[in-house]
C-alpha positions as CSV (number, residue, x, y, z in Angstrom):
1,M,-0.1,0.0,0.0
2,G,2.9,2.3,0.9
3,A,4.6,1.6,-2.3
4,L,1.6,2.1,-4.2
5,L,1.2,5.8,-2.7
6,L,4.8,6.5,-3.4
7,L,4.4,5.6,-6.9
8,L,1.3,7.7,-7.4
9,L,3.2,10.7,-5.8
10,F,6.2,10.1,-8.1
11,F,3.8,10.4,-11.3
12,T,2.1,13.2,-9.9
13,S,5.3,15.4,-9.2
14,E,6.7,14.4,-12.4
15,E,3.5,15.4,-14.2
16,A,3.6,18.9,-12.6
17,F,7.2,19.2,-13.3
18,A,6.5,18.3,-16.9
19,D,3.9,21.5,-17.2
20,F,6.9,23.8,-17.7
21,I,10.0,23.0,-20.0
22,I,12.6,25.6,-20.9
23,K,13.8,24.9,-24.3
24,S,16.3,27.8,-24.8
25,V,17.4,31.3,-23.6
26,N,18.8,33.9,-25.9
27,L,20.6,37.2,-25.0
28,I,20.4,39.9,-27.7
29,I,22.6,43.2,-27.5
30,H,21.2,46.1,-29.1
31,P,22.4,48.1,-31.2
32,Q,25.5,46.0,-31.5
33,K,28.3,44.2,-29.7
34,V,30.9,46.9,-30.3
35,V,29.8,50.3,-29.7
36,E,31.4,53.8,-29.0
37,R,31.3,55.4,-25.4
38,G,27.9,57.2,-24.7
39,T,26.0,54.7,-26.6
40,N,23.0,53.6,-25.1
41,V,23.0,49.7,-24.7
42,S,20.0,47.3,-24.2
43,M,20.2,43.5,-23.6
44,I,17.2,41.5,-23.9
45,C,17.0,38.1,-22.3
46,Q,14.4,35.8,-23.9
47,A,13.2,32.6,-22.7
48,E,11.4,29.9,-25.0
49,V,9.2,27.9,-22.7
50,S,6.7,25.1,-23.1
51,Q,3.9,24.8,-20.8
52,S,0.5,23.3,-20.1
53,P,-2.6,25.2,-21.3
54,G,-3.6,27.5,-18.5
55,S,-0.6,27.6,-16.7
56,H,0.9,30.8,-15.6
57,P,4.5,30.2,-14.4
58,N,6.7,33.0,-12.9
59,Y,9.9,33.6,-14.6
60,E,13.3,34.8,-12.7
61,Y,15.9,36.6,-14.9
62,T,19.7,36.9,-13.9
63,F,22.1,39.0,-15.7
64,Y,25.8,38.3,-15.3
65,K,28.8,40.4,-16.4
66,D,32.2,38.5,-16.5
67,Y,30.4,35.9,-14.4
68,Q,29.3,38.2,-11.7
69,L,25.8,38.8,-11.1
70,V,24.7,42.4,-12.2
71,Y,20.9,42.5,-12.3
72,M,18.0,39.9,-11.2
73,E,14.2,40.5,-11.5
74,K,11.1,38.3,-11.5
75,T,8.4,38.5,-13.8
76,N,5.8,36.2,-15.7
77,A,6.8,37.7,-19.0
78,T,8.9,35.5,-21.4
79,G,11.5,38.3,-21.9
80,I,13.1,41.2,-19.9
81,L,15.3,44.2,-20.7
82,Y,18.4,45.2,-19.0
83,S,19.9,48.7,-20.2
84,I,23.1,50.3,-19.9
85,P,22.5,54.0,-20.6
86,D,25.4,56.3,-21.7
87,S,27.8,53.3,-21.7
88,R,31.4,53.6,-20.7
89,V,34.4,51.2,-21.2
90,V,34.0,49.8,-17.9
91,H,30.6,48.2,-19.2
92,S,33.0,46.2,-21.6
93,G,33.0,42.3,-20.6
94,I,31.3,38.9,-21.0
95,Y,27.7,39.1,-20.6
96,E,25.0,36.3,-20.2
97,C,21.6,35.7,-18.7
98,A,19.9,32.7,-17.1
99,V,16.2,31.9,-16.6
100,D,14.7,30.0,-13.8
101,I,11.1,28.6,-13.5
102,D,10.4,26.7,-10.3
103,K,13.2,24.3,-10.1
104,Q,14.1,24.5,-13.8
105,R,17.1,26.9,-15.0
106,R,18.9,27.6,-18.1
107,R,21.7,30.0,-19.1
108,S,22.0,31.8,-22.5
109,A,25.4,31.7,-24.4
110,A,28.1,34.2,-23.5
111,T,28.2,37.4,-25.6
112,D,31.0,39.9,-25.5
113,L,30.2,43.8,-25.3
114,T,33.0,46.2,-26.2
115,V,32.6,49.9,-25.4
116,K,35.7,52.0,-27.0
117,G,36.7,55.3,-26.2
118,L,38.3,56.8,-23.0
119,L,37.9,60.4,-21.8
120,M,41.2,62.3,-22.2
121,P,42.1,63.3,-18.4
122,V,42.7,66.8,-17.3
123,L,45.7,68.0,-15.2
124,T,45.9,70.9,-12.9
125,V,48.5,72.4,-10.4
126,D,48.2,75.0,-7.9
127,Q,51.4,76.9,-9.0
128,L,53.5,77.0,-12.0
129,R,56.6,78.6,-10.5
130,L,58.5,77.2,-7.6
131,T,62.0,76.7,-6.0
132,E,63.9,73.4,-6.4
133,G,62.5,71.2,-3.7
134,D,59.1,72.7,-3.3
135,E,56.1,70.8,-3.4
136,V,53.3,71.3,-6.1
137,T,49.8,69.9,-5.8
138,A,48.7,68.1,-9.0
139,V,45.2,66.7,-9.7
140,C,44.5,64.4,-12.4
141,S,40.8,63.9,-13.1
142,A,38.7,61.9,-15.8
143,E,35.1,63.2,-15.0
144,G,32.4,61.1,-16.4
145,E,34.5,58.1,-16.6
146,L,33.2,54.9,-14.6
147,G,35.0,52.2,-12.8
148,S,38.2,51.7,-10.6
149,L,40.8,53.8,-12.5
150,M,44.7,54.0,-12.0
151,F,46.0,57.4,-12.5
152,F,49.6,57.8,-13.3
153,F,51.6,61.4,-13.0
154,R,54.8,61.4,-15.3
155,D,57.3,64.0,-16.4
156,G,58.1,62.8,-19.9
157,L,59.0,59.1,-19.6
158,K,59.9,59.3,-15.9
159,E,57.0,58.2,-13.6
160,L,56.5,60.4,-10.5
161,Y,53.4,59.0,-8.7
162,R,50.4,56.4,-9.2
163,E,47.4,55.7,-7.5
164,S,44.0,53.6,-7.9
165,S,40.9,55.7,-7.4
166,S,36.9,55.2,-8.2
167,S,36.3,58.7,-7.6
168,R,37.3,59.8,-11.2
169,K,40.4,62.1,-9.8
170,V,43.6,61.7,-7.8
171,E,45.2,64.9,-6.0
172,H,48.8,64.1,-4.9
173,K,51.8,66.5,-3.8
174,L,54.7,66.2,-6.1
175,T,58.4,67.2,-5.2
176,L,60.1,68.4,-8.2
177,T,63.9,68.9,-8.7
178,K,64.7,69.8,-12.1
179,S,65.1,73.1,-13.7
180,T,61.8,72.8,-15.7
181,E,59.1,69.8,-15.5
182,N,56.9,68.9,-18.3
183,L,53.9,67.2,-16.2
184,H,51.2,64.9,-17.8
185,C,48.9,62.2,-16.5
186,Y,47.0,59.5,-17.9
187,Y,44.8,56.7,-16.5
188,S,44.2,53.0,-17.1
189,I,41.1,50.6,-16.5
190,S,41.5,46.8,-16.2
191,L,38.9,44.9,-18.1
192,G,39.5,41.4,-16.9
193,S,42.8,40.4,-18.8
194,V,42.8,43.6,-20.9
195,I,43.9,47.0,-19.5
196,E,42.7,50.0,-21.6
197,I,45.1,53.1,-21.3
198,S,43.7,56.6,-21.9
199,R,45.3,59.4,-23.9
200,N,47.9,61.8,-22.1
201,S,46.4,64.9,-20.5
202,N,47.3,68.3,-21.3
203,V,51.0,69.0,-20.6
204,I,52.0,71.7,-17.9
205,S,55.5,73.2,-17.7
206,I,56.7,74.4,-14.3
207,N,59.4,76.9,-13.9
208,I,61.7,75.8,-11.2
209,Q,64.4,78.0,-9.7
210,E,67.3,75.7,-8.8
211,L,69.0,75.6,-5.5
212,D,72.5,76.4,-5.6
213,I,73.5,74.3,-2.8
214,K,76.4,72.2,-4.5
215,P,79.0,72.0,-1.7
216,N,82.5,72.9,-2.4
217,I,85.2,70.5,-0.9
218,K,88.7,71.2,0.0
219,V,91.6,69.2,1.3
220,M,94.8,70.8,3.1
221,P,97.4,70.5,2.6
222,S,96.9,68.4,-0.5
223,P,95.0,65.3,-1.9
224,Q,98.3,63.7,-2.1
225,V,99.4,62.9,1.5
226,I,101.7,60.5,3.1
227,E,100.9,58.1,5.8
228,G,101.0,59.8,9.1
229,D,100.1,63.3,7.8
230,H,97.4,65.3,9.5
231,L,94.7,66.0,6.7
232,T,91.8,68.4,7.0
233,I,88.8,68.2,4.7
234,S,86.2,71.2,4.6
235,C,82.9,71.3,2.9
236,N,80.9,74.6,2.5
237,V,77.9,76.1,0.6
238,D,77.5,79.6,-0.4
239,V,74.1,80.4,1.2
240,S,74.2,84.1,0.6
241,H,71.2,83.8,-1.6
242,Q,69.8,80.6,-0.5
243,R,67.5,79.2,2.4
244,D,69.9,77.7,4.9
245,A,67.8,77.0,8.0
246,K,67.5,73.4,7.1
247,L,70.7,72.8,5.2
248,R,72.9,70.1,5.9
249,I,76.2,69.1,4.8
250,N,77.6,65.5,5.4
251,L,81.1,64.1,4.7
252,V,81.1,60.4,3.5
253,H,84.0,58.0,2.6
254,G,82.5,54.9,0.9
255,R,79.8,53.6,3.1
256,T,81.0,55.3,6.4
257,T,79.6,58.8,7.4
258,L,82.6,60.8,8.9
259,S,80.8,64.1,9.9
260,L,76.8,64.7,10.1
261,N,77.1,68.4,9.7
262,M,80.1,70.2,8.0
263,R,78.7,73.4,8.6
264,E,80.0,73.6,12.2
265,M,83.5,72.3,11.8
266,D,86.0,70.8,9.5
267,Y,86.9,67.3,9.6
268,T,90.8,66.4,10.6
269,M,92.4,63.1,10.6
270,K,95.8,61.5,10.8
271,V,95.8,59.4,7.7
272,K,96.6,55.7,7.4
273,T,97.1,53.8,4.4
274,N,93.4,52.4,4.2
275,D,92.3,56.0,4.0
276,S,93.0,56.4,0.4
277,G,89.9,56.7,-1.7
278,E,86.9,59.1,-2.9
279,Y,85.8,61.4,-0.1
280,E,82.2,63.1,-0.8
281,C,80.5,66.3,0.6
282,I,76.7,66.0,0.4
283,S,74.5,68.9,1.0
284,S,70.7,68.5,1.8
285,L,68.1,71.0,1.7
286,S,64.5,69.2,2.0
287,A,64.4,66.5,-0.7
288,V,67.1,68.3,-2.7
289,H,70.7,66.6,-2.5
290,K,73.9,67.6,-4.2
291,S,77.5,66.5,-3.9
292,S,80.9,67.1,-4.6
293,S,83.9,64.7,-4.3
294,V,87.7,64.5,-4.2
295,G,90.1,61.5,-4.4
296,I,92.7,61.3,-1.7
297,T,95.8,59.3,-2.1
298,V,97.9,58.1,1.0
299,K,101.6,57.4,0.0
300,V,103.8,55.3,2.0
301,E,107.4,56.5,2.0
302,V,110.8,55.5,3.3
303,F,114.2,56.4,2.4
304,E,116.0,55.1,-0.3
305,G,118.0,52.0,0.8
306,E,115.7,51.2,3.7
307,H,113.8,47.8,3.9
308,F,109.9,48.0,4.0
309,N,107.0,45.2,4.1
310,V,103.5,45.4,2.3
311,S,101.2,43.0,4.2
312,C,97.7,42.0,3.2
313,R,95.0,40.6,5.7
314,S,91.2,40.4,5.9
315,D,89.4,41.3,9.2
316,N,85.8,40.7,8.0
317,F,84.7,37.4,6.8
318,A,82.1,34.8,7.6
319,S,83.9,32.4,9.9
320,E,81.3,29.8,9.9
321,R,81.6,29.5,6.1
322,I,85.3,30.3,5.6
323,Q,88.5,29.3,7.5
324,L,91.4,31.7,7.6
325,E,93.6,29.1,6.1
326,D,91.5,29.0,3.2
327,I,92.2,32.5,2.0
328,K,94.9,32.8,-0.4
329,Y,96.5,36.3,-0.7
330,S,98.4,37.8,-3.8
331,I,100.1,41.3,-3.8
332,F,100.5,43.4,-7.0
333,K,102.4,46.4,-8.1
334,D,101.1,48.5,-10.7
335,K,98.7,45.5,-11.7
336,S,101.4,42.9,-12.2
337,Q,101.5,40.2,-9.2
338,V,104.9,40.5,-7.2
339,V,104.3,37.7,-4.6
340,S,101.5,35.0,-4.0
341,E,101.8,35.6,-0.3
342,D,100.3,38.1,2.1
343,V,103.6,39.8,3.0
344,Y,106.1,41.5,0.3
345,S,109.5,42.6,1.6
346,A,111.9,44.8,-0.3
347,T,114.5,47.5,-0.3
348,A,113.2,51.1,-1.2
349,G,114.3,52.4,-4.5
350,K,113.2,53.7,-7.6
351,D,112.4,50.2,-8.8
352,T,109.9,49.7,-5.9
353,N,107.9,53.0,-6.6
354,G,104.3,52.2,-7.6
355,K,100.7,51.6,-6.7
356,Y,100.5,48.3,-4.4
357,M,97.2,46.5,-3.8
358,C,96.4,42.9,-2.6
359,M,93.9,40.2,-3.7
360,A,92.1,37.6,-1.4
361,D,90.7,34.6,-2.8
362,A,88.3,32.3,-0.7
363,S,86.8,29.4,-2.4
364,G,86.4,31.3,-5.8
365,I,85.2,34.6,-4.0
366,I,87.6,37.3,-5.0
367,K,88.0,40.7,-3.2
368,E,90.5,43.5,-3.9
369,S,92.0,46.1,-1.5
370,S,92.4,49.7,-2.2
371,N,95.6,51.0,-4.1
372,I,98.6,52.2,-1.7
373,L,101.0,54.6,-3.4
374,F,104.5,53.7,-2.5
375,R,107.7,55.9,-2.8
376,A,111.2,55.8,-2.1
377,K,111.7,58.9,-0.1
378,V,114.9,61.2,-0.4
379,P,115.4,64.6,1.2
380,E,113.2,67.2,-0.3
381,I,114.5,70.5,-2.0
382,T,112.1,73.0,-2.4
383,V,111.9,76.8,-3.6
384,V,110.8,79.4,-0.8
385,G,108.9,82.4,-2.7
386,S,109.2,83.2,-6.4
387,V,111.9,82.5,-8.6
388,I,113.2,85.6,-10.7
389,L,115.9,85.6,-13.2
390,E,119.2,87.4,-11.9
391,K,117.7,88.0,-8.4
392,P,118.4,85.9,-5.3
393,F,115.6,83.4,-4.0
394,W,115.6,80.7,-1.2
395,I,116.2,77.2,-1.5
396,F,114.7,75.0,1.5
397,C,116.0,71.5,2.3
398,E,114.2,69.0,4.7
399,S,113.9,65.6,5.7
400,E,111.1,64.2,7.9
401,N,112.6,61.3,9.4
402,G,116.1,61.1,10.8
403,S,117.7,62.1,14.3
404,L,119.3,65.2,14.9
405,P,121.7,66.7,14.1
406,I,121.5,66.7,10.4
407,T,123.7,68.3,7.9
408,Y,122.5,69.6,4.7
409,T,124.6,70.5,1.8
410,L,123.6,72.4,-1.5
411,K,125.1,71.3,-4.6
412,R,124.9,72.6,-7.9
413,N,126.2,70.7,-10.9
414,G,128.2,68.5,-8.6
415,L,129.7,71.4,-6.8
416,T,129.2,72.3,-3.3
417,L,127.7,75.8,-2.6
418,N,126.9,76.0,0.9
419,R,126.5,73.5,4.0
420,T,124.4,74.0,6.8
421,V,123.8,71.9,10.2
422,V,120.2,71.5,11.8
423,S,120.2,70.9,15.4
424,G,116.9,71.8,16.4
425,P,113.2,70.6,15.6
426,Q,112.4,74.4,14.8
427,E,115.4,74.8,12.5
428,E,115.4,75.0,8.9
429,A,117.9,74.6,6.0
430,R,117.9,77.6,3.9
431,F,120.4,78.4,1.1
432,L,120.4,81.7,-0.8
433,A,120.8,81.1,-4.6
434,S,120.4,82.9,-8.2
435,I,120.1,81.9,-11.6
436,S,120.6,83.6,-15.2
437,T,118.8,81.2,-17.2
438,P,115.4,79.1,-16.6
439,S,117.3,75.9,-17.2
440,D,119.7,76.3,-14.3
441,I,116.8,75.7,-11.8
442,S,117.3,72.3,-12.2
443,S,121.1,72.2,-11.5
444,F,120.4,72.3,-7.8
445,L,120.1,69.4,-5.5
446,C,120.5,68.7,-1.8
447,E,122.1,66.1,0.3
448,A,121.2,64.9,3.9
449,E,123.7,63.4,6.4
450,N,122.8,61.9,9.5
451,N,125.5,61.5,12.3
452,G,124.4,58.4,13.3
453,K,124.3,56.8,9.7
454,P,127.3,57.1,7.4
455,S,125.2,57.0,4.3
456,V,124.3,60.3,2.5
457,K,120.9,60.8,0.9
458,K,120.5,63.1,-2.3
459,S,117.4,64.7,-3.0
460,Q,115.9,64.9,-6.4
461,R,116.9,67.8,-8.6
462,L,115.2,71.1,-7.9
463,H,112.0,71.8,-10.0
464,A,110.6,75.4,-9.8
465,T,108.8,77.8,-12.3
466,V,110.7,80.7,-13.2
467,I,108.8,83.9,-13.6
468,V,108.7,85.2,-17.4
469,G,110.2,88.5,-18.1
470,K,108.1,91.6,-19.6
471,P,106.9,90.7,-23.0
472,L,107.7,92.7,-26.0
473,L,105.2,93.0,-28.8
474,T,106.3,93.3,-32.4
475,V,104.4,94.4,-35.4
476,I,105.3,93.5,-39.0
477,P,105.0,95.6,-41.2
478,V,105.9,98.7,-39.1
479,P,102.6,100.3,-37.7
480,G,103.0,103.5,-39.7
481,N,103.1,101.5,-43.0
482,I,99.9,99.3,-42.9
483,E,97.5,99.5,-45.4
484,E,94.3,97.7,-46.0
485,G,94.3,94.4,-47.4
486,Q,97.6,93.4,-45.8
487,D,98.4,90.7,-43.4
488,V,99.7,92.0,-40.1
489,T,101.9,89.8,-37.8
490,L,101.9,90.2,-34.2
491,I,105.1,88.5,-32.3
492,C,105.0,88.4,-28.8
493,G,108.3,87.5,-26.9
494,I,109.8,87.2,-23.5
495,P,113.4,87.5,-22.4
496,K,113.2,84.2,-20.2
497,G,110.8,82.0,-18.4
498,S,110.0,78.7,-17.5
499,P,108.1,76.7,-20.4
500,P,105.2,76.1,-20.8
501,V,104.1,80.0,-21.5
502,I,100.7,81.1,-22.3
503,F,100.5,84.2,-24.7
504,K,97.6,86.0,-25.1
505,F,97.1,88.9,-27.8
506,Y,94.5,91.8,-27.2
507,G,93.1,94.0,-29.9
508,S,91.2,97.2,-29.9
509,S,88.7,97.6,-27.0
510,R,90.9,95.0,-25.0
511,A,89.4,92.2,-26.8
512,L,91.2,88.9,-26.6
513,I,92.0,87.8,-30.3
514,N,94.2,84.8,-29.8
515,S,95.5,82.5,-26.9
516,T,98.2,80.0,-27.2
517,T,100.6,77.8,-25.1
518,V,104.0,77.0,-26.3
519,R,107.1,75.7,-24.8
520,T,109.1,78.6,-26.4
521,N,109.9,82.1,-25.4
522,S,107.8,83.8,-28.3
523,S,104.7,83.3,-30.1
524,S,103.0,84.9,-33.1
525,F,99.5,85.6,-34.7
526,V,98.7,86.9,-38.0
527,L,95.8,89.4,-38.8
528,S,94.9,88.6,-42.4
529,A,93.5,91.3,-44.7
530,V,93.3,94.0,-42.2
531,S,90.7,96.7,-42.6
532,R,90.3,100.2,-41.0
533,E,88.2,98.5,-38.3
534,N,91.3,96.9,-37.2
535,S,93.1,100.1,-36.1
536,G,93.3,100.3,-32.3
537,N,95.5,99.7,-29.3
538,F,97.3,96.3,-29.5
539,Y,99.3,94.5,-26.6
540,C,100.1,90.9,-25.3
541,E,100.4,89.2,-22.0
542,A,102.7,86.1,-21.0
543,N,102.2,83.9,-18.2
544,N,103.3,80.5,-17.0
545,Q,103.0,78.1,-13.9
546,A,104.5,80.8,-11.8
547,N,100.9,82.4,-12.4
548,I,102.5,86.1,-12.4
549,L,100.9,87.9,-15.4
550,S,103.2,90.1,-17.4
551,K,101.9,92.7,-20.0
552,S,103.7,94.4,-22.9
553,D,103.5,97.9,-24.0
554,I,100.6,99.2,-26.1
555,I,101.5,99.6,-29.7
556,I,98.7,101.9,-31.6
557,I,98.0,100.3,-35.1
558,E,96.6,102.5,-37.8
559,V,95.4,101.1,-40.9
560,S,95.2,103.2,-44.0
561,L,93.6,103.3,-47.2
562,A,94.8,101.1,-50.0
563,K,96.8,102.8,-52.7
564,W,94.3,102.6,-55.3
565,K,91.9,104.1,-53.2
566,K,94.3,107.0,-52.6
567,A,94.8,107.4,-56.3
568,L,91.2,107.4,-56.7
569,I,90.5,109.9,-54.2
570,S,93.3,112.3,-55.7
571,A,92.0,112.0,-59.0
572,F,88.4,112.7,-57.8
573,C,89.7,115.8,-56.0
574,M,91.6,117.1,-59.1
575,L,88.4,116.7,-61.2
576,L,86.7,118.9,-58.7
577,V,89.3,121.5,-58.9
578,A,89.2,121.5,-62.5
579,L,85.4,121.7,-62.7
580,L,85.6,124.6,-60.1
581,V,87.9,126.5,-62.3
582,L,85.8,126.0,-65.4
583,F,82.8,127.2,-63.6
584,I,84.5,130.4,-62.2
585,V,85.8,131.2,-65.8
586,I,82.5,130.7,-67.4
587,R,80.6,132.7,-64.8
588,Y,83.3,135.4,-65.1
589,K,83.0,135.6,-68.7
590,A,79.1,135.7,-68.6
591,K,79.0,138.5,-66.4
592,R,81.6,140.5,-68.4
593,G,79.5,139.8,-71.3
594,K,76.2,141.3,-69.7
595,R,78.2,144.4,-68.7
596,E,79.3,145.1,-72.3
597,M,75.8,144.3,-73.9
598,A,74.6,148.0,-72.8
599,P,75.6,150.5,-75.3
600,E,77.4,153.7,-74.0
601,L,77.4,157.1,-75.5
602,S,80.4,159.4,-74.7
603,V,81.4,163.0,-75.9
604,K,85.2,163.8,-76.0
605,P,87.4,166.3,-78.0
606,A,88.6,165.1,-81.1
607,S,92.1,165.4,-80.3
608,P,94.0,167.1,-77.4
609,N,95.1,170.0,-79.5
610,S,91.6,170.9,-80.9
611,D,89.2,172.9,-79.0
612,D,86.7,173.3,-81.8
613,S,85.5,169.5,-82.3
614,V,83.9,166.9,-80.3
615,I,84.1,163.0,-80.8
616,L,80.9,161.2,-80.3
617,S,81.3,157.8,-79.4
618,L,78.5,154.9,-79.6
619,T,79.4,151.5,-78.3
620,T,77.6,148.3,-78.9
621,D,78.5,144.4,-77.7
622,T,76.8,143.0,-80.8
623,L,80.1,143.0,-82.9
624,Y,82.1,144.8,-80.2
625,S,82.4,147.8,-82.5
626,T,83.1,151.6,-81.7
627,H,81.8,154.4,-83.9
628,T,83.2,157.9,-83.4
629,V,82.1,161.0,-85.1
630,V,83.9,164.1,-85.0
631,V,82.0,167.5,-85.1
632,N,83.7,170.8,-85.4
633,N,82.5,173.9,-83.9
634,K,82.4,175.5,-87.1
635,D,79.3,175.4,-89.3
636,S,79.3,171.9,-90.9
637,V,77.5,169.3,-92.3
638,W,77.8,165.4,-92.6
639,S,78.8,164.4,-95.9
640,Q,79.3,160.7,-97.3
641,K,82.7,159.3,-98.8
642,P,82.5,156.7,-101.3
643,P,84.0,153.5,-100.4
644,D,86.9,154.1,-102.6
645,V,87.7,157.7,-101.0
646,S,90.8,156.3,-99.4
647,E,92.4,155.7,-103.0
648,H,91.8,159.3,-104.1
649,D,92.9,161.3,-101.3
650,S,95.3,163.1,-103.5
651,L,92.3,164.4,-106.0
652,R,90.7,166.3,-103.1
653,S,90.0,169.9,-103.7
654,P,92.0,172.3,-101.7
655,N,88.6,173.9,-100.9
656,E,87.4,170.6,-99.2
657,G,87.5,170.7,-95.4
658,D,89.3,168.3,-93.4
659,I,87.8,164.8,-93.3
660,E,87.9,162.9,-90.2
661,Y,86.5,159.2,-90.0
662,T,84.8,157.1,-87.7
663,E,86.9,154.3,-85.9
664,V,85.4,150.8,-86.3
665,V,87.0,148.0,-84.0
666,H,86.1,144.5,-84.7
667,P,88.0,142.3,-82.1
668,R,87.1,139.2,-83.8
669,S,86.5,138.2,-87.3
670,V,83.0,137.7,-88.5
671,D,81.7,135.5,-91.5
672,P,79.3,137.9,-93.4
673,T,77.5,134.9,-94.3
674,R,76.5,133.9,-90.6
675,I,75.5,137.4,-89.7
676,P,71.6,137.7,-89.7
677,L,70.2,140.6,-91.7
678,K,68.0,141.7,-88.8
679,K,70.8,142.8,-86.4
680,G,73.4,143.6,-88.9
681,T,76.4,146.1,-88.1
682,D,78.1,147.8,-91.0
683,T,81.1,150.1,-91.4
684,V,80.1,153.6,-91.9
685,Y,82.7,156.2,-92.8
686,S,81.3,159.7,-92.1
687,E,83.2,162.7,-93.0
688,L,83.1,166.3,-91.6
689,Q,83.7,168.8,-94.2
690,T,83.9,172.8,-93.6
691,S,83.0,175.0,-96.7
692,P,83.5,178.4,-95.9
693,G,83.6,179.2,-99.6
694,A,80.0,177.4,-100.3
695,P,77.6,178.3,-97.4
696,E,75.0,177.4,-99.5
697,L,75.6,173.8,-99.1
698,V,74.9,174.1,-95.5
699,S,71.3,172.8,-95.4
700,H,70.7,171.8,-91.9
701,Q,72.1,175.1,-89.9
702,G,75.0,173.2,-88.2
703,L,73.1,170.5,-86.6
704,V,75.0,167.4,-85.8
705,E,73.5,164.4,-88.0
706,Y,74.8,160.7,-87.8
707,A,74.1,157.7,-89.6
708,E,72.4,154.9,-87.6
709,L,74.9,152.2,-87.1
710,N,72.5,149.3,-85.9
711,S,69.6,149.2,-88.2
712,D,67.2,146.7,-89.6
713,L,67.9,147.9,-93.1
714,P,67.9,145.2,-95.6
715,A,71.3,146.4,-97.3
716,P,74.3,148.3,-95.7
717,V,74.3,152.2,-96.3
718,D,76.7,153.4,-99.2
């Protein structure tokens, strides 16, 4: 009975379940699967269900993105809509939907949605000008973008900062240390296994004033020291125009900080052989760090002929892994191995001078020591003060080691010049000397002799810089004969001085025109194709390692015009003078001609001995002719004489009066054919005759008549 009941229940439940069958579920994306950002996207989930007549099943729809639930809704419809308005890249992914009816469930196939296009971010800063080390607040924003974004701040290719944010913007304080920063930003968004990157934002240039806090490092007495010497290192920064409240200067040797604040005091130490290496001054102000370094070499010195040892050891090693006997040592001089041991012994001499270092090898692990400079020591000979030719100077001899008293001998070319004994620690061996040529300086050496030891130690030969003499500037050709286009040679020479010598030539306005370093006592420089602009004051300077500048006298160079220019100017001047003379002559003749154009009428006696006759003179400029008429006080009339009257003077009647003729002057020949008839001028002979016996012939009662000389008659008067 029970089994029958269970069987009945099973068929009943199977029949009830069979009332609803989900045949398929489809997901449709509209408008398409690949869209641009801002597109409204619709997803429709449709279920195809078989059901019994009259049944009304309830549907449960679920949407998934990248297999994560994003939306759920229950309804009795066979389809449902899921909308993505104003889509963004973050909405890209794999979508699917599922339908549940009672205990049945079916999922759609997975469909990809791709939204393209990220916004270009915007970069803003709170200031555009700042000082190196200051902070600037930068904000990178992508308003309108959705999802978790990773923002990046960059200066060119250098990344400054990154931060993830879902608020569409990131604000951060950046510390900038360069002179100029070109800032920009961008963001990225992760889409599963794919990362989308936006375009770069706008670029902002920030002007940054650099902090001049680079330290100066000084080593006293010298970077080259001898083991046991006292060495002083100073670091300083010129903070006259800088902020110095938080400025710190540290001295570092390798990984060891020797001084924490060098602004308060210098660092002094007694050097040892392992103190060789690089020393660095580091100045810090906020986030700005700048440094300067110097290399220091510690030398080991012993006198020539004395024995010395070079040893090598390792203080730090892992004793649990390496045993002391496992370490193999080798000692090198100038990179050449001298022994395969940890100690090297030799006698000091020129052959033993060089850089020594050792190498430790432990099971294939090799470590090298720093270099030590070794030099066989001899008595030192130096110059006190400056060396000037023909003037006395002091030579100083010394030896650091040796028991007093010590006898010092100054020699020159093997000859003993002087000897002195130093008995106290404060005494010095000084010798007075002089030289006449720079090469004489190397002829001196010093010998030291200790009473306790029979051997004599010799110093190296003296080396010192001899000050140059006053230079002499020579100009070729002679300054008074320099013309345009010529090459001018400047020669600067000194009487004597230690080479190398630096010669400098200066032209007009004290401008440097050439600088050269030679090992001779003179140097030259050629000015090619000089012009008038090259005129001016010239001088030269000479200097050598003595660093005492010497200057020549000033020579004035005047560049004159070229010969062809002078000839052209002379010819032009002569032409101007000739034109001026010609103009004056023409002007003079023109004025004279105007003055003579006006006719003049004058009356004067006919002769000095005649009181009863008067000469009438009429002058014109037409042909420069003068016509004179003589009039007697007696009764007379004008009479005409035929043209040939001069040929019949002998036939005149005794009763005829005296005849006087007018004087006609022609200063120039006139071609009758060229004289116009309108203004013709003719020669007229007029005679004055007295006829006392024939008064009846006088018809004009003693009046004076004259012939018109200048007329417009067509033909001359007979």
